[in-house]
N, C-alpha and C positions, 0 to 999 in steps of 0.2 A: 839438680836444685828440687829436693822433695818438697811436697805439699800435702798440708793436711787435708783429709777426706771433707769433701762438704758434707753437712747431715742434713741431705734432701729432705726429708721428712717433717724434719722442724722449721728448716726454710719456708717449706710448702704452708705448714701451719701458721707460720708468723704473715707471709703474703696473705692468705687467704682474710687473716682477721684484719690485717690492713683493708684489703679490698673491702671488706663486708664492712667495717667503720664509714669507707668513702662513700659506699652507698649508701650505707645509713643517714650521712650528711647532704647528700645530694636527694636523697629522698624527701627528708623533710625539707630542704632547700625548695626543690621543686613545689610540695603542697604548700608551703608559704606562697611562693610563686603564684602558683593556679589559683590558692583563694584571694590572694592581693586585697585592693580597698573593696570596700564597700560605700555607698554614699547614699543618701537619699534627701530629699529636698520638700520644701511646702511652703505656702505663701499665703496670706492674708491681709485685707484691708483693714488698715487703722485710720481712716480719713474719720474725723470728728463726724456724728451726726448732726449735731446741735451747734450752734454757735458759742465756741468756749474763747479765752484768751489765746493768743498767738505768742509763741518764744521767740527771746533774741533779741528786741530793739527795745529800750524802755522809753523811748518816745509814742509807741503805739497807744492810742487812748480808747478804744473800744474792740469788742472781739470781733472773730473772722465775719467776714460778708460772705462768701464762697468759696468754689473749688475749682483750681484750674488745674491740678493733675491730681490724682490721686496719689493718698500717703500709703505705704506700706511695709510690712513687717515680714521679713523672708529665712529661711531657716536651712541649713547645712548640716546633714549628720554626716559624718565620719568615722567608719572602722577599719582598724588596719587588719593585718593575715593573722594577728594575734589575740583579735577582739577586744582591743583597745578602741573606745568609743570617744569622740568628742562632737560637741557641737557648735558653730558659730548661729549666729543671730541678728541679723541688721535691719536699722529701724530707722527710720525717715523721720527722726526727731532733731533737734537743736543736742540733746543730752537725755541722761537718766541719770537718776543718783540712786545711793543705797537703799533707800526706802521702795524702789522700784526694782533692783536687779537682786537684793537677796531674796525676797519671795520667791522668784523665778527660778532662782540656783536652788535653792531650798525644794520647792518641789520636783525639781526635775532630778536633783540627786535622792530623793525620795522613790520615784515611781522607775526610775532608771540607773540610777548608781552613778549619776555623773559627777565625779567632785568639782570642788571651784576652777580647778586649774584645766578641766575640760570644756568648760562654757568659755566662750568668748561673746560679749556683748558689745555691739558696737554701735552708734549713731552717727548717720553723715551728718549729723550739725546743721541742717536745712533750718534757717531765717523763719521760715514760712510752715512751720508745722506748731502744734499745740504747748501750751506750757503743761508740764506733766510732773506730778509729785510736788518734792523741794525743791527741783532742780531752777536756781536761778529766781528765787522766788521774791527775793526783797528789790528784783528790778521792778516788781509790777505791783502799783496801787489799789486793789482789788477789794470788791464790797462782797457781802455775805454770799450772796447768789450766786458769783463768778467763781469765790471759791469752790463752793461747793459742786460747781460745774466741774472743774479742775477735779476734785476728788473723784467724782464720779468717776469721769473719764479713767481716770488713773486706775482705778481699781476695775474697771473693765479691762482697761490694755492689759492689767499682769495675768488676768486670765487668759486672755486670747493669746500671750505669748508664749503661756504654758502650753497651751494646748498646740501652739505651733510647734514648739519645740519637741512634743511627743509623737505628731503626727511625720516630723521629719527620721525622725530614729525607727518610727515602726515602718516607713520608707524604704529601709537600708536594702540595697541591690549591688549585686557585682557593680565594679567600676573601675575604672584607670584613671590617675590624676597625671597632670601635666604642669609644667610653669615656665612663665616668660617673663619677660619686660618688654613694655613701651614706653612710649614717650610724647609727653604735652606740655605746653609752653605759656596757657594762659596763667600758671598761678606767680603772683608777684610779690614780692615783700612789702608789705604795708607800712611797715615801723620807717622805711629807707627813701619811700616814693611817694610825691605827692600825688595823690590821683588825679589830678587834672594833669599833670604833667607826663602820666603813664604812657599814653598812647607816641607821643613825641619822642619820649626817652627810647621808648622799646625801638622806635623804626631808625632811631640813631646809635642804637647797641649803647645805650648809657642809663639801662636801669641796676640798679644798686642792690646790695645784701645778700643773704644765703636763700637760697630754695631749693626745692626738690622737685625735679620733673619728671621724676623715675614713675612709670607706672606699673606697680606687681600684675600681674595676671595671672591666675589658675585656674586651667580648664579640667572640667570634668567629664568624662567620655564613660559610656555603657559597654556591654560586654559585646559591642559589632563595631567600638568605634566610633559611634554615634556621639555628636556634642550635644549633652544634655544641660549642662551648666556654664556658667564663668561666674569669677570672682577677681575682683578688680578692686584697688585703690588708690587716692591720689592726694595728698597733702595738701589742701587750698580750703579754706573757709567756703562754706555753702550760702552764699552772701549776694549773689546776682541780684535777687528778688527783696523786697520790703515792705508789700504794700500787705492787703488784708486778702489774699485768696490761698487757699491753702496750696501748697506746692512742693514738690521732692527736689526745685531748684535745680542747677546743672548735674548733679547726681541722679535726680531723678530722669532727666531726661536721655543720660546717657546710659541709663539702665532698658529704656523705653527703647533706643534706638540698638539696643544690641539684640532685645526680644522681637522687634520688628525684623530685625538681619536674618536673626537666624530663629526661626520658626520652632516654637515649643520649648524653645532654651529659657531656665531660668538665670537671669543676670542679677548678683549683689553687689553693691557697692559696700566699702568699708574706706572710712574717712583716717588718712595719716598724721603727722605731725604737721599740721599747718595751722598752729594757733597765731602765728604771725603772718601768714599769706591770705593774700585775699585775689579772686579774679577779676582782674583789671581788664578796662574798663566794664562796669557792670550799672546795674540799674534799668533794663531792658528785657522784657520775653525773649527777644530776638537775640540776645546775647546770652539769656541764660540756656535757650535752646542751641545757642552755635555752640556754646564750651561741652553742651551736652554731646552735641556730634562729633565732636574734636576728639573730646574723649575715648568716646565707642567707636570711632574709625582708627583710633591708636590701638585700642583693645582687640578689634575684627582683624586687623593685620595682623597682632602678633601670633593670634588664634590661627590663621592661616598660614603662617610661617613653621619652623621648625621649633620646637618646645624640647624643655627637658622631662623625661619621665621622672616620676617621683615612687621612691621604691615603696612598697608597703609597710612600714613603721612608724607608729607615730610614739613620741614621749611628751608630757604635759608638764607645767611646770607653774606656780604660782605663790605668791605672796603678799602680803601687806605690811609695810614698812611704816615706825612709826614716823613722818615725814615732821619735823620739828616747824614750828609758828616761829615768826620773829617776837620781839618786844610786845607784851600783850597790853591792852589799854586799860588804864585804871576804873575804877567806877565812875569815879570823876569825869575822865575824858570820854566815859561812854555817854553820861547824861548831859554832857556838855552836846555830843554829838544829836543826842536824841531829841534835845532840844531843838536844835537847829532849822535851817529853812532847805537842807537839802533831805530830800524825802528818801531816799536810798540809804544814806547813810544814819538816816533817824530811824527806819525800820531796822537795818542793821543792828543798833544800839539799843533799842527797845526789846530786842531778840534775846540781847546776851545780859540787858537788867533784868529779865522776867528771870533768867538761870540764874543768876545773883540772888534774886529776892526768894527764890525756892531754896536756896542753899547750896545751889550747887556751882561750879568754881569754871572759870575759861578754860577751855583745853589747850595745852601745849602741842600737843602734837596732832595729826590726824592720820587713821588708817589708809594709806595709798596703796592701792592696789597694781601690781606689775602680774603680766603671762606671757609663758614661752610656749610655744608649739614648735618641735622639732619634726617637720615631714620630711621623710624618707632619709636620707644621707646628706643633705648638701641646699636643704633649707629649712631658715629657722624663723620664726614669725611672733614678733614681739609684741604685746598688745599693755598700752601703758591709759593709766586714767588723765582724767583731766584733758586739759586744751592743752598740749603739748608743742612749745614751741620748735619750730624744724633743726635748729641747733644739737637736738638731741639725736635725730635720723640719720643727721650727716655725721655725727661723730659715731656711733654706734655703727655705722655701715662701715665704716671707716678700720675699726676693730676688729670687724665680722670675719672669719676662714671660710664661712658659706655664705650662701645667698642670704641677706637679711631683709624681711618687711618690716616695718615700726607701725603701729596703727596708735592714733592716739584717741581720744573719746570711747574709751573701754572700761567697762565694768561700772564706772564710776566717773560722772563730770563733776568735780566737786571745787574748780577753781582753776585757773590759768598756771601752765608749769613753763616756768621762766628756766632759761641757762643761768648759769653766774654770768654771761655777760649781756643778756638782758636782765636781768635781776639788777646790776650796777648800773644799768642805763634805767631803770626804772620805767615811770611811762604805764599805760594801761595793761600791758601783757607783765610787766615787770613787777606789779603790785596791785595798782589802781583796780584795775575789775574785780578784785576778791569782795567789794564790799557787795556788787549785786550777786555774788556765792554767798554772802551773810557768814563769810568766815570772822571771825575777829580780827585779823590783821594777814599781813603777807606773810608768805615762808621766809624761813632762816634765809641766811648767804649761803649755807651749806644745803641746799635744795639739791644742787646738779651732783655733789659729792653722794650725797646720800641715795640717790638714786643709782647713779653711774657704778657702784659697789654691789650691788645684787647684778645688777645688768653684765656687767663684765665678768661677773665670775659664771653666769649661764652663756655665755660666749666662747670660754676658754673649752677648746679641741678635748 
């Protein structure tokens, strides 16, 4: 049987081209891998230096008296192998609204080209921090001097955070990222467990309701593999303490515990979807310290174990959806509320009556923020505005095909974000809390559907 002669020169040229392409691909990958991540960090004290009003509890009747622990703003800048940058800012505050975050974002966009999707601002939700900007303002009955003190502090804070972000970007250095997960169990569903019965119910295994006890952990190491920072989250209100002393509550104690344990390391906490979750029992400094130590030990244990490497690729997404309100109150209903003995409802009503008197109208929707960071090939980080109930985190984690972290209290804390289940049940998280945020009414019953449509589209492979 005769065979056709092999055209050796042509084949040689063909395989040479294939080999060259392969080398180029490997070379490009080697360059990306060699460049890897860059990370930069900064921090600054944001403890008020003057006695101003504290945020989180309507029952407070005077300004802060002292400092138990300092309050911090911290920043982490990241840059992937292609030069895409992102910035995480964590604040020891109950929350910040658009009047605070938008000036920060605009300044950082102007100076460093960071888009809306590239900046994640998250609050620890400590209830022993200051009132900031317009956040929860109808919760407090303040005179002119207290209002001016809050305005002065807010303007100062915005400038400090902008500087903080710039410093983190300017500090970018070669780094590597790893992620893992720890576990802490003090978070308790506050809607389904009477606070006084929690210790007994926990001891007998009878606690009820959904919770998320996962503790996401991100470690950042330098080119010598030495730990330089750790970022971690937990889905639980920071409401152990309720007195008149500045404090980071349990998240502050957790960060301090890690920074003592790992000298020179910056620890950063972000709040998850814990709007209906409390640290129980509570109301003592010892408990706040204890929960902080428990959380810190869980993170430290993860840091000492085997963690997954995050490949040096970053993709970011951001949108604001027109989240619909329920049926709006009429002018007569607002006037009745304004004349009522409820100081919070009256303040809310007067706010909207003024809008109507000036020729405006009540809003039918709110620009609700959602963000997503895709870190490497296997980690997604969802950031949601408002006080998000735990149902969202549990639902989206089940739907995700990768590891998913869910942060609440991000971008703009404008109110509670109930699931359809919680909306139907009603109560504080279901809609009653909206009066303290100054919103005209609660969200529509489509709140979960409208949010889920966007998030689920981002979760698709």
